C-alpha positions as CSV (number, residue, x, y, z in Angstrom):
1,M,33.0,-9.5,-23.7
2,K,34.2,-7.2,-26.4
3,I,31.4,-5.0,-27.6
4,V,31.2,-2.7,-30.6
5,L,28.9,0.2,-29.9
6,V,27.9,2.3,-33.0
7,T,26.3,5.7,-32.2
8,D,25.6,8.9,-34.0
9,A,25.2,10.6,-30.5
10,W,28.4,11.1,-28.6
11,S,30.5,13.9,-27.0
12,P,30.7,16.8,-27.5
13,Q,27.0,16.6,-28.3
14,V,24.8,17.4,-25.3
15,N,21.7,15.3,-25.0
16,G,20.1,12.5,-23.0
17,V,21.2,9.8,-25.5
18,V,24.8,10.9,-25.1
19,T,24.5,10.8,-21.3
20,T,22.9,7.4,-21.3
21,L,25.5,5.9,-23.6
22,V,28.5,7.5,-21.8
23,E,27.3,6.2,-18.4
24,L,26.5,2.8,-19.9
25,V,30.0,2.5,-21.4
26,R,31.6,3.5,-18.1
27,R,29.6,0.9,-16.2
28,L,30.4,-1.8,-18.7
29,Q,34.1,-1.0,-18.5
30,A,34.0,-1.0,-14.7
31,V,32.7,-4.6,-14.7
32,G,35.3,-5.8,-17.1
33,H,33.8,-5.5,-20.6
34,E,35.7,-4.0,-23.5
35,V,33.7,-1.4,-25.4
36,V,34.8,-0.1,-28.8
37,V,32.8,3.1,-29.5
38,I,32.3,4.1,-33.2
39,Q,31.1,7.7,-33.2
40,P,31.0,10.8,-35.4
41,G,34.3,12.2,-34.2
42,Q,36.1,9.5,-36.0
43,F,34.8,10.5,-39.4
44,R,34.4,13.6,-41.6
45,T,31.3,15.3,-40.5
46,R,28.8,18.1,-41.3
47,P,26.3,20.0,-39.0
48,C,22.9,18.3,-38.8
49,P,20.4,20.6,-40.5
50,G,18.4,22.5,-38.0
51,Y,20.3,21.3,-35.0
52,A,23.4,23.4,-34.2
53,G,26.0,21.5,-32.2
54,I,25.2,18.1,-33.6
55,E,27.6,16.7,-36.2
56,I,26.7,13.8,-38.5
57,A,29.2,11.5,-40.3
58,L,29.6,11.8,-44.0
59,F,29.8,8.6,-46.1
60,P,31.0,6.4,-43.2
61,G,30.3,3.0,-44.8
62,R,33.7,1.7,-45.9
63,R,35.7,3.1,-42.9
64,L,33.0,1.9,-40.5
65,G,33.2,-1.6,-41.9
66,E,37.0,-1.6,-41.5
67,M,36.7,-0.5,-37.9
68,V,34.1,-3.2,-37.1
69,S,36.4,-5.9,-38.7
70,A,39.5,-4.6,-36.9
71,A,37.7,-4.7,-33.5
72,N,36.8,-8.4,-33.9
73,P,33.9,-8.0,-31.4
74,D,31.9,-10.6,-29.5
75,A,28.7,-8.5,-30.1
76,I,27.5,-5.5,-32.0
77,H,25.0,-2.9,-30.8
78,I,23.7,-0.1,-33.0
79,A,22.4,2.6,-30.7
80,T,21.1,5.2,-33.1
81,E,19.3,5.5,-36.5
82,G,21.6,8.1,-38.0
83,P,24.2,7.8,-40.8
84,L,26.5,5.6,-38.7
85,G,23.6,3.5,-37.6
86,W,22.5,2.9,-41.2
87,A,26.1,2.1,-42.3
88,A,26.5,-0.4,-39.4
89,R,23.2,-2.0,-40.2
90,R,24.2,-2.4,-43.9
91,H,27.6,-3.8,-43.0
92,C,26.1,-6.4,-40.6
93,L,23.4,-7.5,-43.1
94,R,26.0,-7.8,-45.9
95,H,28.2,-10.0,-43.7
96,G,25.5,-12.0,-41.9
97,L,26.4,-10.5,-38.5
98,P,23.6,-10.4,-35.9
99,F,23.2,-7.2,-34.0
100,T,21.0,-5.4,-31.5
101,T,19.6,-1.9,-31.7
102,A,17.9,0.7,-29.4
103,F,15.0,3.1,-29.7
104,H,16.1,6.1,-27.7
105,T,14.2,9.0,-29.3
106,K,10.9,9.5,-30.9
107,F,12.4,10.9,-34.1
108,P,9.2,10.5,-36.1
109,E,7.6,13.0,-33.7
110,I,10.6,15.3,-34.2
111,L,10.3,15.0,-38.0
112,Q,6.6,15.8,-37.8
113,A,7.2,18.8,-35.5
114,A,10.1,20.3,-37.4
115,L,9.4,19.4,-41.0
116,G,5.7,18.3,-41.1
117,V,6.6,14.7,-42.1
118,P,3.6,12.4,-41.4
119,L,4.1,10.2,-38.4
120,S,3.2,7.1,-40.4
121,W,6.1,7.8,-42.8
122,G,8.6,8.3,-40.0
123,Y,7.6,5.1,-38.2
124,A,7.6,3.1,-41.4
125,L,11.3,4.2,-41.9
126,F,12.2,3.3,-38.4
127,R,10.3,0.0,-38.5
128,H,12.4,-0.9,-41.6
129,F,15.6,0.1,-39.8
130,H,15.0,-2.1,-36.7
131,R,13.3,-5.0,-38.6
132,P,16.6,-7.1,-38.9
133,S,17.6,-6.4,-35.3
134,S,17.9,-9.4,-33.0
135,G,16.7,-7.2,-30.1
136,V,15.4,-3.6,-30.0
137,M,16.1,-2.1,-26.6
138,V,13.4,0.3,-25.4
139,P,13.5,2.4,-22.2
140,T,10.0,1.8,-20.8
141,A,7.0,-0.5,-21.0
142,G,5.0,2.3,-22.5
143,V,7.4,2.7,-25.4
144,K,7.5,-1.1,-25.9
145,E,3.7,-1.2,-26.2
146,M,3.6,1.8,-28.5
147,L,6.2,0.3,-30.9
148,A,4.5,-3.2,-30.8
149,A,1.3,-1.6,-31.9
150,R,3.2,0.0,-34.8
151,G,4.5,-3.3,-36.0
152,F,8.0,-3.5,-34.3
153,H,9.3,-6.8,-33.2
154,H,11.9,-8.3,-30.9
155,L,11.4,-5.5,-28.4
156,R,13.3,-5.7,-25.1
157,E,12.4,-3.5,-22.1
158,W,15.5,-1.8,-20.9
159,T,15.9,1.0,-18.4
160,H,18.2,4.0,-17.5
161,G,19.8,5.2,-14.4
162,V,21.1,8.3,-12.6
163,D,24.3,9.2,-10.8
164,T,23.0,9.8,-7.3
165,R,26.4,10.9,-6.1
166,L,26.9,13.7,-8.6
167,F,23.2,14.7,-8.3
168,A,23.2,14.7,-4.5
169,H,20.2,15.3,-2.3
170,A,19.5,18.8,-1.2
171,P,17.0,18.7,1.7
172,E,16.2,22.3,1.0
173,A,16.4,24.4,-2.1
174,R,19.8,26.1,-2.1
175,T,21.1,29.3,-3.5
176,C,23.1,28.8,-6.7
177,P,26.1,31.0,-7.0
178,G,25.6,31.4,-10.7
179,L,22.0,32.5,-10.3
180,G,22.1,34.7,-7.3
181,Q,19.0,35.5,-5.3
182,L,16.0,34.6,-7.4
183,A,12.4,35.1,-6.5
184,R,11.0,31.9,-5.0
185,P,9.7,29.4,-6.0
186,V,12.2,28.6,-8.7
187,S,10.9,26.6,-11.7
188,L,13.5,24.8,-13.8
189,Y,13.6,23.3,-17.3
190,V,16.6,21.3,-18.5
191,G,16.6,20.0,-22.1
192,R,16.9,20.8,-25.8
193,V,15.2,24.1,-26.8
194,S,13.7,22.5,-29.8
195,Y,10.5,21.8,-31.6
196,E,9.4,18.6,-30.0
197,K,10.0,19.6,-26.4
198,N,6.9,21.7,-26.0
199,I,9.0,24.2,-24.0
200,A,6.4,27.0,-24.6
201,A,4.1,25.2,-22.2
202,F,6.7,25.8,-19.5
203,L,7.5,29.4,-20.5
204,E,3.8,30.4,-20.6
205,L,3.0,29.0,-17.2
206,D,1.3,31.6,-15.0
207,V,3.0,30.7,-11.8
208,P,4.8,32.8,-9.2
209,G,8.5,33.0,-8.7
210,S,11.3,32.6,-11.3
211,K,11.9,30.4,-14.4
212,V,15.2,29.0,-15.4
213,V,16.1,27.2,-18.6
214,C,19.3,25.1,-19.1
215,G,19.8,24.1,-22.7
216,V,20.3,25.1,-26.3
217,G,18.6,24.4,-29.5
218,P,17.1,25.7,-32.7
219,L,14.3,27.7,-31.0
220,E,16.6,29.3,-28.4
221,T,17.2,32.7,-30.1
222,A,13.5,33.3,-30.8
223,L,12.4,32.3,-27.3
224,R,15.1,34.3,-25.5
225,E,13.6,37.4,-27.3
226,R,10.1,36.4,-26.6
227,Y,10.6,35.6,-22.9
228,P,13.3,38.1,-21.6
229,N,12.4,37.6,-18.0
230,V,13.4,33.9,-18.1
231,H,16.9,33.1,-16.9
232,W,18.6,31.4,-19.8
233,L,21.8,29.5,-18.8
234,G,22.7,27.6,-21.9
235,V,24.7,24.4,-21.5
236,L,26.5,23.8,-18.2
237,P,29.1,21.3,-17.1
238,R,27.6,18.5,-15.0
239,Q,28.8,19.8,-11.7
240,E,27.3,23.2,-12.3
241,L,24.1,21.7,-13.5
242,A,23.8,19.7,-10.3
243,A,24.0,23.0,-8.3
244,V,21.2,24.5,-10.5
245,Y,19.0,21.4,-9.9
246,A,19.6,21.8,-6.1
247,A,18.5,25.4,-6.3
248,A,15.1,24.6,-7.9
249,D,11.8,24.2,-6.1
250,V,10.0,22.5,-9.0
251,F,11.2,20.8,-12.1
252,V,8.9,21.2,-15.1
253,F,8.9,18.6,-17.8
254,P,6.5,19.8,-20.6
255,S,7.3,17.3,-23.3
256,R,4.7,14.9,-24.6
257,N,7.0,12.9,-26.9
258,E,9.6,11.3,-24.6
259,T,10.8,7.8,-24.5
260,F,12.1,8.3,-20.9
261,G,13.2,11.7,-19.6
262,L,16.6,11.3,-17.9
263,V,16.5,14.9,-16.7
264,M,13.6,14.1,-14.4
265,L,15.7,11.5,-12.6
266,E,18.6,14.0,-12.2
267,A,16.2,16.6,-10.7
268,M,14.6,14.0,-8.4
269,A,18.0,12.8,-7.3
270,C,18.6,16.4,-6.0
271,G,15.3,16.3,-4.2
272,V,13.3,18.4,-6.8
273,P,9.8,17.2,-7.5
274,V,8.5,17.1,-11.1
275,A,5.5,18.6,-12.7
276,A,4.6,16.9,-16.0
277,Y,1.9,15.6,-18.3
278,P,0.6,12.0,-17.7
279,V,2.3,10.6,-20.8
280,D,5.0,8.1,-21.6
281,G,8.2,9.0,-19.8
282,P,6.7,10.7,-16.8
283,L,4.3,7.9,-16.3
284,Q,7.1,5.4,-16.0
285,V,9.7,7.6,-14.2
286,I,7.2,9.1,-11.7
287,G,4.1,7.1,-12.0
288,S,2.2,6.8,-8.7
289,S,5.4,7.3,-6.6
290,G,4.4,10.7,-5.3
291,A,7.7,12.2,-6.5
292,G,5.9,14.7,-8.6
293,A,2.5,15.5,-10.1
294,L,1.1,14.5,-13.4
295,R,-1.8,16.5,-14.8
296,E,-3.3,17.5,-18.1
297,D,-3.2,21.0,-16.7
298,L,0.5,21.8,-16.3
299,A,-0.2,24.6,-13.9
300,E,-2.2,22.3,-11.6
301,A,0.7,19.8,-11.8
302,W,3.1,22.6,-10.8
303,H,1.1,23.6,-7.7
304,A,0.8,20.0,-6.7
305,A,4.5,19.2,-7.2
306,L,5.4,22.2,-5.1
307,K,3.9,20.5,-2.1
308,V,5.9,17.2,-2.5
309,P,8.5,16.6,0.1
310,R,12.0,16.7,-1.4
311,Q,12.9,13.4,0.3
312,V,10.1,11.6,-1.6
313,A,11.6,12.8,-4.9
314,R,15.1,11.6,-3.8
315,E,13.8,8.2,-2.8
316,R,12.2,7.6,-6.1
317,S,15.4,8.4,-8.0
318,L,17.3,5.7,-5.9
319,R,15.2,3.0,-7.7
320,F,17.1,3.7,-11.0
321,G,20.7,2.6,-11.1
322,W,23.2,2.2,-14.0
323,G,24.3,-1.2,-12.6
324,R,20.9,-2.8,-13.5
325,A,20.8,-1.0,-16.8
326,A,24.2,-2.4,-17.8
327,E,23.2,-5.9,-16.7
328,L,20.1,-5.8,-18.9
329,F,22.1,-4.4,-21.8
330,V,24.6,-7.3,-21.7
331,A,21.8,-9.9,-21.3
332,Y,20.1,-8.6,-24.4
333,L,23.2,-8.6,-26.6
334,V,23.4,-11.4,-29.2
335,P,27.0,-12.9,-29.3
336,L,28.5,-13.4,-32.7
337,P,29.3,-17.1,-33.5
338,R,33.1,-17.5,-33.8
339,R,32.8,-18.3,-37.5
340,L,31.0,-15.0,-38.1
341,R,33.4,-12.7,-36.2
342,P,34.6,-10.0,-38.6
343,Q,38.2,-10.2,-39.5
344,P,40.5,-7.6,-41.0
345,D,41.1,-8.0,-44.7
346,P,44.9,-8.8,-45.1
347,A,44.8,-7.5,-48.7
348,A,43.3,-4.1,-47.7
349,P,45.8,-1.2,-47.8
350,A,46.9,0.0,-44.5
351,R,45.5,3.2,-43.3
352,P,47.6,5.7,-41.4
353,A,46.8,5.8,-37.7
354,R,44.4,8.5,-36.7
355,P,45.6,10.6,-33.8
356,P,43.3,10.6,-30.8
357,Q,40.5,13.0,-31.0
358,A,38.9,15.0,-28.2
359,G,35.5,13.4,-29.1
360,D,36.7,9.8,-28.7
361,M,35.8,9.7,-25.0
362,P,34.3,12.7,-23.3
363,R,36.6,14.5,-20.8
364,K,34.0,17.0,-19.6
365,R,30.6,15.8,-18.4
366,H,27.8,18.0,-19.7
367,H,24.3,17.9,-18.8
368,S,21.6,15.8,-20.4
369,V,19.8,18.1,-22.7
370,E,17.3,15.6,-24.1
């Protein structure tokens, strides 16, 4: 099958959506599917306001339409609700092309936290975006129920996976060369340092040992100054991140607004138990597996997670594989009838070939800052 995947999140951005889509594309290609990725690096861009390191496409409509037509795909999937997602939606509706979408991120909560936009406004906009989709892929049953209650339709429960070879099991917490000898226990946070992540709940925990943060974001400068005793590592290549996970004793996931929480899987794959709130994301990823502790008091969750055997966390991660995620993804796609397949316009002026860009396919694998 030839699949057009339209996404506003792609390398060199560093976040969980990028990690999910990159791994998905690799798995789809490995089993014989052809995937044409349409992403911001193929357009003129500008920085996303308030989110350094994230570029958004400028006026992509005409060029995006030409790219979809030139690809002549069997199916179209719109992964994100940014400028490329809206342009792809508009193109498909104009030409009567069925498509699927995905709900990866609770952007209404982000808009509320960052700009004070009421949740009802944000969800009304997203409901409008996804309404014509033939299938809205969501990462957990909890997100599916939440969106259904907000009036979303054609919801399809999807899942995510983790690379258990890259994030290998460490039976005991190791010493990380980049960190040196830290006071034990080591508490780790990996993710965006941004409004919606509730990272202050982690930084303010009154627990013994050391705290480590991997990630960047709009709150980083202020929080570095406010918490100078925390070890701030920024963004790391995936191999280095795996070593940091393996050095941790507890992974703290303080967010209350996640759709999944891929970094929890990465931590558990290395044998690191998770402390989190009992909310969507942790409830589905950890649940009653014993791979971590879910409490309304995050300090209580931390102390309980510290007692979890590392093998239990590892075993839970093995239940999440990219193979199953790719199978579900393909099953949910809606094939385009042959008569509706987009065709290049022979009268359209030829565009000069664009030289390959570094962002077309990621060469370095960075960690999942969600």
